[in-house]
N, CA, C and O of each residue as an XYZ file, in Angstrom:
816
protein
N      43.181    -55.544    103.538
C      44.128    -54.485    103.183
C      44.725    -54.793    101.810
O      45.116    -55.927    101.533
N      44.790    -53.773    100.955
C      45.340    -53.972     99.616
C      46.832    -54.201     99.706
O      47.503    -53.631    100.567
N      47.361    -55.042     98.813
C      48.804    -55.269     98.820
C      49.549    -53.996     98.484
O      49.068    -53.158     97.722
N      50.728    -53.862     99.062
C      51.543    -52.677     98.813
C      51.964    -52.638     97.356
O      52.246    -53.676     96.757
N      52.006    -51.455     96.793
C      52.461    -51.299     95.409
C      53.932    -51.651     95.324
O      54.691    -51.366     96.251
N      54.350    -52.269     94.222
C      55.769    -52.587     94.071
C      56.612    -51.330     94.068
O      56.203    -50.283     93.566
N      57.787    -51.454     94.634
C      58.694    -50.308     94.716
C      59.173    -49.921     93.323
O      59.636    -50.767     92.558
N      59.060    -48.652     93.005
C      59.550    -48.146     91.720
C      60.760    -47.269     91.988
O      60.636    -46.259     92.682
N      61.921    -47.619     91.462
C      63.105    -46.804     91.706
C      62.939    -45.411     91.126
O      62.281    -45.227     90.102
N      63.534    -44.442     91.783
C      63.447    -43.054     91.330
C      64.150    -42.910     89.982
O      65.182    -43.532     89.731
N      63.574    -42.087     89.135
C      64.170    -41.827     87.834
C      65.398    -40.943     88.004
O      65.342    -39.918     88.684
N      66.503    -41.339     87.389
C      67.720    -40.527     87.468
C      67.474    -39.184     86.798
O      66.850    -39.130     85.738
N      67.955    -38.100     87.398
C      67.716    -36.770     86.808
C      68.525    -36.566     85.538
O      69.533    -37.234     85.312
N      68.066    -35.632     84.714
C      68.803    -35.223     83.528
C      69.708    -34.050     83.848
O      70.193    -33.923     84.972
N      69.940    -33.186     82.855
C      70.773    -32.014     83.077
C      70.123    -31.096     84.107
O      68.914    -30.869     84.067
N      70.926    -30.571     85.029
C      70.417    -29.589     85.989
C      70.124    -28.260     85.304
O      69.204    -27.543     85.698
N      70.904    -27.932     84.280
C      70.732    -26.704     83.492
C      70.679    -27.117     82.031
O      71.682    -27.004     81.326
N      69.526    -27.595     81.558
C      69.458    -28.216     80.228
C      69.978    -27.349     79.089
O      70.663    -27.853     78.200
N      69.666    -26.057     79.098
C      70.066    -25.215     77.976
C      71.583    -25.100     77.887
O      72.174    -25.390     76.847
N      72.208    -24.678     78.974
C      73.642    -24.418     78.920
C      74.461    -25.716     78.879
O      75.473    -25.789     78.182
N      74.031    -26.721     79.612
C      74.803    -27.962     79.606
C      74.714    -28.667     78.259
O      75.712    -29.206     77.782
N      73.549    -28.673     77.643
C      73.442    -29.286     76.324
C      74.225    -28.491     75.284
O      74.768    -29.069     74.342
N      74.287    -27.188     75.447
C      75.096    -26.377     74.531
C      76.571    -26.739     74.637
O      77.266    -26.822     73.624
N      77.050    -26.954     75.854
C      78.457    -27.318     76.024
C      78.745    -28.692     75.417
O      79.785    -28.894     74.790
N      77.826    -29.625     75.605
C      78.004    -30.953     75.005
C      78.000    -30.840     73.483
O      78.823    -31.461     72.812
N      77.091    -30.063     72.946
C      76.998    -29.910     71.491
C      78.262    -29.278     70.927
O      78.746    -29.698     69.876
N      78.799    -28.278     71.608
C      80.039    -27.650     71.132
C      81.188    -28.646     71.123
O      81.990    -28.656     70.189
N      81.279    -29.483     72.151
C      82.331    -30.504     72.177
C      82.177    -31.465     71.019
O      83.162    -31.839     70.383
N      80.937    -31.873     70.736
C      80.697    -32.788     69.622
C      81.049    -32.139     68.296
O      81.703    -32.767     67.463
N      80.635    -30.906     68.079
C      80.932    -30.226     66.814
C      82.438    -30.017     66.640
O      82.952    -30.114     65.526
N      83.133    -29.736     67.716
C      84.597    -29.613     67.631
C      85.211    -30.941     67.222
O      86.119    -30.979     66.392
N      84.720    -32.036     67.803
C      85.244    -33.362     67.465
C      84.954    -33.709     66.012
O      85.804    -34.295     65.341
N      83.767    -33.358     65.510
C      83.439    -33.641     64.118
C      84.305    -32.821     63.171
O      84.666    -33.290     62.092
N      84.639    -31.597     63.570
C      85.434    -30.724     62.710
C      86.893    -31.138     62.650
O      87.580    -30.832     61.675
N      87.383    -31.833     63.679
C      88.779    -32.277     63.711
C      88.807    -33.776     64.008
O      89.070    -34.182     65.140
N      88.536    -34.598     62.989
C      88.415    -36.045     63.219
C      89.641    -36.636     63.911
O      90.783    -36.316     63.582
N      89.370    -37.497     64.866
C      90.436    -38.195     65.575
C      91.050    -37.423     66.715
O      91.799    -37.993     67.508
N      90.756    -36.141     66.821
C      91.271    -35.357     67.950
C      90.347    -35.537     69.144
O      89.125    -35.549     68.993
N      90.921    -35.675     70.313
C      90.138    -35.929     71.523
C      89.794    -34.609     72.203
O      90.651    -33.744     72.386
N      88.521    -34.471     72.575
C      88.047    -33.275     73.258
C      87.415    -33.669     74.591
O      86.893    -34.773     74.747
N      87.474    -32.750     75.538
C      86.782    -32.968     76.805
C      85.278    -32.936     76.568
O      84.778    -32.101     75.814
N      84.568    -33.844     77.210
C      83.123    -33.912     77.072
C      82.486    -33.760     78.454
O      82.578    -34.672     79.275
N      81.842    -32.623     78.723
C      81.178    -32.460     80.019
C      79.940    -33.343     80.083
O      79.052    -33.242     79.236
N      79.885    -34.197     81.076
C      78.768    -35.138     81.206
C      78.347    -35.235     82.668
O      78.571    -36.263     83.308
N      77.739    -34.178     83.205
C      77.365    -34.148     84.632
C      76.072    -34.919     84.888
O      75.071    -34.338     85.307
N      76.096    -36.202     84.641
C      74.914    -37.038     84.771
C      75.262    -38.332     85.487
O      76.416    -38.760     85.486
N      74.268    -38.949     86.095
C      74.436    -40.254     86.727
C      73.305    -41.163     86.237
O      72.401    -41.494     87.004
N      73.351    -41.569     84.961
C      72.266    -42.368     84.399
C      72.306    -43.802     84.915
O      73.309    -44.225     85.490
N      71.231    -44.548     84.718
C      71.248    -45.953     85.143
C      72.228    -46.766     84.301
O      72.340    -46.563     83.092
N      72.933    -47.683     84.950
C      73.840    -48.579     84.229
C      73.005    -49.514     83.343
O      71.871    -49.858     83.679
N      73.588    -49.917     82.205
C      74.956    -49.688     81.735
C      75.133    -48.435     80.875
O      76.162    -48.295     80.213
N      74.170    -47.534     80.867
C      74.322    -46.282     80.131
C      75.401    -45.440     80.796
O      75.366    -45.231     82.009
N      76.360    -44.955     80.013
C      77.426    -44.131     80.581
C      76.999    -42.669     80.609
O      76.107    -42.279     79.855
N      77.618    -41.848     81.463
C      77.282    -40.423     81.475
C      77.491    -39.761     80.118
O      76.736    -38.867     79.736
N      78.523    -40.204     79.385
C      78.813    -39.588     78.086
C      77.758    -39.950     77.048
O      77.304    -39.088     76.295
N      77.365    -41.227     77.003
C      76.286    -41.613     76.099
C      75.008    -40.859     76.447
O      74.299    -40.381     75.562
N      74.720    -40.756     77.740
C      73.521    -40.056     78.180
C      73.564    -38.585     77.789
O      72.565    -38.040     77.319
N      74.702    -37.940     77.976
C      74.813    -36.519     77.659
C      74.561    -36.261     76.179
O      73.869    -35.309     75.820
N      75.121    -37.105     75.326
C      74.903    -36.913     73.899
C      73.464    -37.227     73.516
O      72.887    -36.544     72.670
N      72.880    -38.252     74.128
C      71.488    -38.577     73.821
C      70.568    -37.429     74.222
O      69.676    -37.057     73.460
N      70.773    -36.870     75.404
C      69.917    -35.778     75.861
C      70.118    -34.522     75.027
O      69.217    -33.689     74.931
N      71.288    -34.381     74.425
C      71.579    -33.217     73.593
C      71.011    -33.356     72.186
O      70.537    -32.378     71.609
N      71.055    -34.561     71.632
C      70.743    -34.750     70.219
C      69.341    -35.264     69.937
O      68.750    -34.913     68.916
N      68.809    -36.075     70.807
C      67.566    -36.793     70.504
C      66.346    -36.036     71.003
O      66.391    -35.333     72.012
N      65.246    -36.203     70.258
C      63.964    -35.667     70.694
C      62.855    -36.554     70.147
O      63.124    -37.629     69.611
N      61.616    -36.111     70.279
C      60.482    -36.965     69.918
C      60.423    -37.280     68.427
O      59.686    -38.174     68.010
N      61.197    -36.552     67.619
C      61.210    -36.791     66.177
C      62.398    -37.622     65.728
O      62.541    -37.893     64.536
N      63.253    -38.031     66.654
C      64.478    -38.739     66.281
C      64.545    -40.085     66.990
O      64.964    -40.149     68.146
N      64.144    -41.153     66.325
C      64.226    -42.476     66.946
C      65.658    -42.818     67.348
O      66.623    -42.426     66.690
N      65.763    -43.553     68.436
C      67.055    -44.015     68.944
C      67.140    -45.531     68.801
O      66.174    -46.248     69.063
N      68.307    -46.005     68.380
C      68.600    -47.434     68.405
C      69.557    -47.701     69.554
O      70.550    -46.992     69.717
N      69.262    -48.715     70.346
C      70.132    -49.112     71.454
C      70.677    -50.495     71.187
O      69.958    -51.360     70.687
N      71.958    -50.721     71.519
C      72.506    -52.064     71.368
C      71.904    -52.980     72.429
O      71.136    -52.536     73.282
N      72.261    -54.262     72.369
C      71.604    -55.266     73.207
C      71.751    -54.958     74.694
O      70.799    -55.126     75.456
N      72.928    -54.511     75.112
C      73.143    -54.207     76.533
C      72.200    -53.122     77.024
O      71.582    -53.257     78.079
N      72.092    -52.046     76.257
C      71.256    -50.928     76.675
C      69.776    -51.261     76.560
O      68.986    -50.921     77.440
N      69.404    -51.926     75.471
C      67.997    -52.229     75.241
C      67.439    -53.179     76.293
O      66.236    -53.178     76.558
N      68.310    -53.992     76.897
C      67.852    -54.957     77.892
C      67.546    -54.320     79.236
O      66.976    -54.981     80.103
N      67.902    -53.070     79.436
C      67.732    -52.404     80.727
C      66.480    -51.525     80.717
O      66.428    -50.523     80.004
N      65.479    -51.898     81.504
C      64.273    -51.079     81.609
C      64.577    -49.688     82.178
O      64.013    -48.710     81.687
N      65.448    -49.554     83.196
C      65.776    -48.211     83.674
C      66.421    -47.327     82.611
O      66.153    -46.127     82.556
N      67.271    -47.917     81.766
C      67.884    -47.134     80.689
C      66.817    -46.681     79.698
O      66.791    -45.518     79.295
N      65.950    -47.591     79.313
C      64.894    -47.223     78.371
C      63.997    -46.128     78.952
O      63.615    -45.187     78.256
N      63.669    -46.267     80.232
C      62.837    -45.264     80.867
C      63.516    -43.912     80.964
O      62.892    -42.878     80.728
N      64.798    -43.921     81.312
C      65.563    -42.681     81.419
C      65.573    -41.945     80.080
O      65.308    -40.744     80.033
N      65.876    -42.655     78.994
C      65.961    -42.018     77.679
C      64.590    -41.549     77.199
O      64.467    -40.469     76.622
N      63.569    -42.357     77.438
C      62.229    -41.969     77.010
C      61.767    -40.712     77.740
O      61.185    -39.813     77.133
N      62.030    -40.653     79.046
C      61.567    -39.502     79.839
C      62.322    -38.230     79.481
O      61.710    -37.176     79.309
N      63.641    -38.316     79.367
C      64.450    -37.113     79.198
C      64.583    -36.652     77.753
O      64.913    -35.490     77.515
N      64.338    -37.523     76.787
C      64.468    -37.119     75.383
C      63.141    -37.152     74.638
O      62.955    -36.396     73.684
N      62.217    -38.011     75.052
C      60.984    -38.194     74.296
C      61.172    -38.992     73.037
O      60.215    -39.189     72.287
N      62.390    -39.464     72.776
C      62.679    -40.163     71.530
C      62.099    -41.571     71.553
O      62.259    -42.286     72.542
N      61.431    -41.978     70.486
C      60.987    -43.368     70.401
C      62.180    -44.290     70.195
O      63.151    -43.922     69.534
N      62.103    -45.478     70.757
C      63.170    -46.452     70.585
C      62.793    -47.408     69.465
O      61.632    -47.799     69.342
N      63.761    -47.780     68.655
C      63.533    -48.701     67.556
C      64.528    -49.844     67.625
O      65.682    -49.657     68.010
N      64.066    -51.040     67.244
C      64.948    -52.199     67.188
C      65.609    -52.327     65.824
O      66.401    -53.243     65.605
N      65.290    -51.411     64.898
C      65.845    -51.451     63.551
C      66.948    -50.407     63.413
O      66.653    -49.212     63.382
N      68.193    -50.818     63.332
C      69.274    -49.828     63.268
C      69.159    -48.884     62.077
O      69.550    -47.721     62.181
N      68.634    -49.353     60.950
C      68.541    -48.501     59.769
C      67.470    -47.429     59.903
O      67.413    -46.515     59.081
N      66.613    -47.524     60.932
C      65.511    -46.576     61.094
C      65.853    -45.430     62.031
O      65.020    -44.551     62.250
N      67.058    -45.418     62.591
C      67.389    -44.451     63.638
C      68.433    -43.441     63.168
O      69.465    -43.839     62.627
N      68.189    -42.142     63.361
C      69.225    -41.150     63.084
C      70.404    -41.251     64.041
O      71.529    -40.890     63.698
N      70.129    -41.756     65.266
C      71.176    -41.884     66.273
C      71.140    -43.284     66.872
O      70.071    -43.833     67.140
N      72.326    -43.852     67.077
C      72.454    -45.165     67.702
C      73.407    -45.046     68.876
O      74.436    -44.376     68.786
N      73.061    -45.696     69.976
C      73.914    -45.733     71.168
C      74.402    -47.154     71.366
O      73.599    -48.081     71.478
N      75.712    -47.331     71.411
C      76.321    -48.654     71.567
C      77.175    -48.650     72.823
O      78.149    -47.902     72.913
N      76.816    -49.478     73.787
C      77.577    -49.555     75.037
C      78.781    -50.456     74.911
O      79.795    -50.231     75.571
N      78.686    -51.479     74.066
C      79.757    -52.469     73.928
C      80.460    -52.277     72.595
O      80.024    -52.810     71.574
N      81.548    -51.515     72.604
C      82.266    -51.238     71.368
C      82.792    -52.478     70.687
O      82.804    -52.556     69.459
N      83.226    -53.447     71.466
C      83.795    -54.665     70.887
C      82.752    -55.472     70.135
O      83.087    -56.216     69.213
N      81.479    -55.332     70.525
C      80.400    -56.084     69.876
C      79.671    -55.255     68.828
O      78.562    -55.605     68.424
N      80.277    -54.170     68.388
C      79.669    -53.307     67.384
C      79.276    -54.115     66.149
O      80.083    -54.887     65.631
N      78.060    -53.945     65.681
C      77.630    -54.615     64.459
C      78.246    -53.966     63.227
O      79.009    -53.006     63.331
N      77.906    -54.498     62.071
C      78.409    -53.932     60.825
C      77.852    -52.518     60.636
O      76.671    -52.270     60.881
N      78.696    -51.613     60.205
C      78.257    -50.238     60.024
C      77.216    -50.119     58.924
O      76.417    -49.182     58.928
N      77.213    -51.049     57.989
C      76.238    -51.009     56.901
C      74.817    -51.280     57.396
O      73.856    -51.048     56.663
N      74.672    -51.768     58.630
C      73.332    -52.009     59.170
C      72.628    -50.707     59.531
O      71.403    -50.677     59.653
N      73.393    -49.633     59.702
C      72.814    -48.352     60.087
C      72.482    -47.523     58.852
O      72.977    -47.798     57.759
N      71.648    -46.514     59.032
C      71.238    -45.663     57.921
C      72.458    -45.042     57.252
O      73.286    -44.409     57.908
N      72.559    -45.231     55.944
C      73.715    -44.763     55.184
C      73.479    -43.416     54.503
O      74.396    -42.857     53.901
N      72.256    -42.891     54.596
C      71.905    -41.715     53.819
C      71.449    -42.127     52.431
O      71.487    -43.305     52.076
N      71.023    -41.155     51.658
C      70.572    -41.391     50.299
C      71.354    -40.482     49.365
O      71.823    -39.427     49.793
N      71.512    -40.871     48.071
C      72.307    -40.036     47.159
C      71.878    -38.575     47.151
O      72.725    -37.683     47.114
N      70.571    -38.319     47.186
C      70.097    -36.933     47.196
C      70.053    -36.337     48.595
O      69.959    -35.119     48.750
N      70.122    -37.194     49.621
C      70.035    -36.733     51.008
C      71.064    -37.465     51.874
O      70.697    -38.262     52.738
N      72.351    -37.194     51.640
C      73.366    -37.885     52.450
C      73.302    -37.532     53.928
O      73.835    -38.260     54.765
N      72.646    -36.409     54.257
C      72.537    -36.004     55.654
C      71.593    -36.899     56.449
O      71.487    -36.753     57.666
N      70.913    -37.815     55.784
C      70.034    -38.749     56.485
C      70.788    -39.961     57.033
O      70.174    -40.906     57.528
N      72.101    -39.932     56.944
C      72.911    -41.018     57.502
C      72.878    -40.968     59.022
O      72.622    -39.923     59.621
N      73.140    -42.111     59.629
C      73.101    -42.220     61.089
C      74.391    -41.705     61.723
O      75.466    -41.741     61.125
N      74.241    -41.229     62.944
C      75.378    -40.972     63.815
C      75.404    -42.089     64.850
O      74.462    -42.257     65.624
N      76.492    -42.847     64.851
C      76.625    -44.015     65.729
C      77.568    -43.638     66.867
O      78.745    -43.360     66.639
N      77.048    -43.630     68.092
C      77.802    -43.182     69.258
C      78.199    -44.410     70.072
O      77.339    -45.159     70.536
N      79.491    -44.610     70.241
C      80.030    -45.845     70.804
C      80.814    -45.542     72.077
O      81.697    -44.684     72.078
N      80.494    -46.242     73.150
C      81.252    -46.106     74.391
C      82.452    -47.037     74.370
O      82.323    -48.226     74.077
N      83.612    -46.493     74.681
C      84.840    -47.281     74.797
C      85.493    -46.950     76.133
O      85.099    -46.008     76.820
N      86.490    -47.737     76.480
C      87.181    -47.501     77.754
C      88.240    -46.415     77.639
O      88.487    -45.668     78.586
N      88.866    -46.337     76.458
C      89.940    -45.357     76.300
C      90.045    -44.900     74.856
O      89.731    -45.639     73.923
N      90.494    -43.665     74.697
C      90.794    -43.085     73.386
C      92.190    -42.505     73.487
O      92.495    -41.758     74.416
N      93.039    -42.852     72.529
C      94.429    -42.403     72.593
C      95.008    -42.334     71.185
O      94.329    -42.677     70.217
N      96.239    -41.898     71.069
C      96.907    -41.840     69.780
C      97.300    -43.231     69.317
O      97.690    -44.074     70.125
N      97.194    -43.478     67.973
C      97.611    -44.731     67.367
C      96.651    -45.856     67.665
O      95.872    -45.762     68.614
N      96.684    -46.952     66.858
C      97.629    -47.237     65.785
C      97.154    -46.801     64.408
O      97.886    -46.989     63.436
N      95.952    -46.223     64.279
C      95.439    -45.811     62.978
C      96.024    -44.463     62.584
O      96.245    -43.603     63.437
N      96.272    -44.280     61.307
C      96.721    -42.993     60.775
C      95.591    -42.439     59.914
O      95.231    -43.019     58.890
N      95.046    -41.322     60.338
C      93.877    -40.745     59.686
C      94.277    -39.579     58.799
O      95.216    -38.842     59.099
N      93.542    -39.425     57.698
C      93.679    -38.279     56.810
C      92.284    -37.795     56.449
O      91.289    -38.477     56.690
N      92.232    -36.592     55.859
C      90.956    -36.085     55.383
C      90.681    -34.682     55.886
O      91.518    -34.085     56.563
N      89.502    -34.152     55.556
C      89.141    -32.802     55.987
C      89.216    -32.652     57.503
O      88.763    -33.518     58.251
N      89.795    -31.537     57.940
C      89.926    -31.272     59.362
C      91.190    -31.839     59.980
O      91.420    -31.685     61.179
N      92.023    -32.504     59.157
C      93.266    -33.095     59.656
C      94.429    -32.514     58.862
O      94.477    -32.644     57.639
N      95.359    -31.881     59.551
C      96.552    -31.352     58.901
C      97.568    -32.482     58.787
O      98.171    -32.883     59.784
N      97.757    -32.991     57.585
C      98.663    -34.125     57.393
C      97.990    -35.413     57.825
O      97.007    -35.847     57.226
N      98.532    -36.019     58.876
C      97.963    -37.243     59.419
C      97.756    -37.107     60.917
O      98.426    -36.320     61.586
N      96.822    -37.881     61.424
C      96.578    -37.882     62.866
C      96.503    -39.323     63.352
O      95.745    -40.127     62.808
N      97.289    -39.650     64.374
C      97.255    -40.989     64.954
C      96.041    -41.117     65.859
O      95.702    -40.206     66.614
N      95.391    -42.281     65.762
C      94.179    -42.468     66.548
C      94.042    -43.925     66.962
O      94.384    -44.839     66.212
N      93.538    -44.116     68.162
C      93.250    -45.455     68.639
C      92.209    -45.405     69.738
O      92.089    -44.402     70.441
N      91.460    -46.480     69.888
C      90.460    -46.591     70.950
C      90.247    -48.057     71.250
O      90.501    -48.913     70.402
N      89.783    -48.353     72.449
C      89.539    -49.742     72.842
C      88.455    -49.765     73.914
O      88.360    -48.848     74.730
N      87.624    -50.840     73.908
C      87.670    -51.967     72.977
C      86.857    -51.681     71.714
O      85.826    -51.011     71.760
N      87.343    -52.202     70.590
C      86.660    -52.126     69.313
C      86.851    -53.461     68.598
O      87.737    -54.229     68.972
N      86.048    -53.756     67.587
C      86.233    -55.018     66.862
C      87.627    -55.134     66.262
O      88.253    -54.127     65.933
N      88.110    -56.365     66.121
C      89.446    -56.598     65.578
C      89.576    -56.064     64.161
O      90.665    -55.670     63.745
N      88.477    -56.046     63.416
C      88.511    -55.578     62.028
C      88.014    -54.139     61.907
O      87.494    -53.750     60.861
N      88.168    -53.351     62.960
C      87.637    -51.992     62.935
C      88.241    -51.163     61.811
O      87.523    -50.397     61.169
N      89.531    -51.292     61.556
C      90.168    -50.514     60.486
C      89.524    -50.820     59.139
O      89.289    -49.909     58.345
N      89.237    -52.096     58.874
C      88.601    -52.470     57.612
C      87.193    -51.888     57.536
O      86.759    -51.460     56.466
N      86.481    -51.867     58.648
C      85.131    -51.302     58.650
C      85.179    -49.793     58.391
O      84.340    -49.245     57.676
N      86.171    -49.139     58.981
C      86.305    -47.705     58.778
C      86.624    -47.403     57.310
O      86.077    -46.464     56.730
N      87.508    -48.201     56.720
C      87.850    -48.001     55.310
C      86.637    -48.235     54.417
O      86.421    -47.488     53.462
N      85.851    -49.253     54.712
C      84.659    -49.536     53.917
C      83.640    -48.413     54.058
O      82.957    -48.072     53.093
N      83.534    -47.845     55.233
C      82.607    -46.738     55.450
C      82.999    -45.545     54.594
O      82.131    -44.854     54.061
N      84.299    -45.296     54.455
C      84.776    -44.157     53.647
C      84.531    -44.378     52.159
O      84.318    -43.417     51.419
N      84.560    -45.616     51.719
C      84.405    -45.880     50.278
C      83.021    -45.489     49.768
O      82.852    -45.251     48.573
N      82.046    -45.422     50.643
C      80.716    -45.037     50.218
C      80.458    -43.539     50.225
O      79.361    -43.101     49.879
N      81.450    -42.751     50.612
C      81.274    -41.302     50.751
C      80.679    -40.686     49.483
O      81.128    -41.027     48.389
N      79.679    -39.786     49.582
C      79.228    -39.059     50.780
C      78.235    -39.832     51.653
O      77.760    -39.304     52.659
N      77.919    -41.068     51.281
C      77.088    -41.882     52.146
C      77.957    -42.549     53.209
O      79.183    -42.444     53.174
N      77.319    -43.230     54.146
C      78.053    -43.858     55.238
C      77.663    -43.223     56.557
O      76.972    -42.204     56.584
N      78.104    -43.824     57.650
C      77.737    -43.318     58.970
C      78.832    -42.426     59.539
O      79.989    -42.501     59.126
N      78.452    -41.587     60.485
C      79.410    -40.810     61.265
C      79.569    -41.501     62.615
O      78.589    -41.737     63.321
N      80.798    -41.818     62.961
C      81.091    -42.478     64.232
C      81.522    -41.454     65.272
O      82.312    -40.554     64.984
N      81.000    -41.599     66.475
C      81.419    -40.782     67.613
C      81.800    -41.745     68.729
O      80.993    -42.584     69.128
N      83.011    -41.630     69.227
C      83.497    -42.497     70.298
C      83.604    -41.682     71.585
O      84.139    -40.573     71.596
N      83.083    -42.258     72.665
C      83.148    -41.571     73.950
C      83.803    -42.478     74.985
O      83.508    -43.670     75.069
N      84.683    -41.894     75.756
C      85.309    -42.538     76.915
C      85.041    -41.626     78.105
O      84.519    -40.527     77.915
N      85.377    -42.036     79.315
C      85.096    -41.179     80.472
C      85.634    -39.760     80.309
O      86.845    -39.540     80.303
N      84.708    -38.794     80.177
C      85.080    -37.391     80.064
C      85.652    -36.971     78.738
O      86.175    -35.863     78.624
N      85.572    -37.834     77.705
C      86.239    -37.528     76.447
C      85.363    -37.924     75.270
O      84.505    -38.800     75.379
N      85.596    -37.259     74.135
C      84.882    -37.576     72.906
C      85.814    -37.365     71.715
O      86.632    -36.446     71.710
N      85.682    -38.220     70.713
C      86.387    -38.074     69.448
C      85.452    -38.572     68.356
O      84.621    -39.448     68.593
N      85.587    -38.017     67.175
C      84.691    -38.370     66.077
C      85.469    -38.894     64.885
O      86.594    -38.475     64.614
N      84.839    -39.821     64.182
C      85.359    -40.356     62.924
C      84.236    -40.243     61.897
O      83.560    -41.229     61.604
N      84.035    -39.043     61.350
C      82.965    -38.874     60.374
C      83.257    -39.649     59.092
O      84.379    -40.107     58.874
N      82.253    -39.788     58.263
C      82.400    -40.604     57.042
C      83.426    -40.034     56.078
O      83.865    -40.727     55.161
N      83.822    -38.755     56.277
C      84.824    -38.136     55.406
C      86.237    -38.576     55.732
O      87.142    -38.357     54.926
N      86.458    -39.191     56.888
C      87.818    -39.552     57.289
C      88.275    -40.788     56.524
O      87.465    -41.657     56.201
N      89.558    -40.865     56.236
C      90.104    -42.022     55.538
C      91.396    -42.460     56.200
O      92.079    -41.672     56.853
N      91.714    -43.726     56.021
C      92.974    -44.256     56.543
C      94.102    -43.947     55.570
O      93.949    -44.108     54.359
N      95.225    -43.508     56.098
C      96.369    -43.185     55.256
C      96.894    -44.443     54.582
O      97.053    -45.480     55.227
N      97.159    -44.351     53.301
C      97.700    -45.498     52.561
C      99.138    -45.763     52.998
O      99.935    -44.839     53.163
N      99.444    -47.018     53.177
C     100.791    -47.412     53.546
C     101.145    -47.154     54.986
O     102.287    -47.354     55.400
N     100.153    -46.703     55.761
C     100.454    -46.428     57.180
C     100.348    -47.678     58.004
O     100.566    -47.640     59.215
């Protein structure tokens, strides 16, 4: 008798209604990009394999396709179920080179690498910069004071966990404008964006 085939866990499903659910996720993301630092509700009706969060999964399924390589941080890349889920539902090739990916998914915000490691865009094509999507536990007001397009006056912003020098990294990212990365932070049911146009208020 032939040996039994090894058990293969069932693949977690994607969106039940891909068109409408991805549209809602995209609208939430575009709203967050238009008003940096403001927190928006993010519908993420998914149960992806850990350590991928529903919010990271929702944005990946909305943004990535077979023409858009994805970079995964060490936590996500180490999980075969996560890699399989993303490959099946997006068709996106995975790359170990952060500079080669239009989109990056980071599960561990505190271990975020240098933003300069990701695609910064080119002088003639700044739109080729990466969007770096980072999972955090919470997004709230303060201690950063943000200014720039889409912000009336100043906006207080904070999220955790993030690197201790996150403010310095954000300031350095702005100095390269119009180059630099666009940051998207997701917490349970929430999303906020820090595009490369945002700057820290002086003296704040």
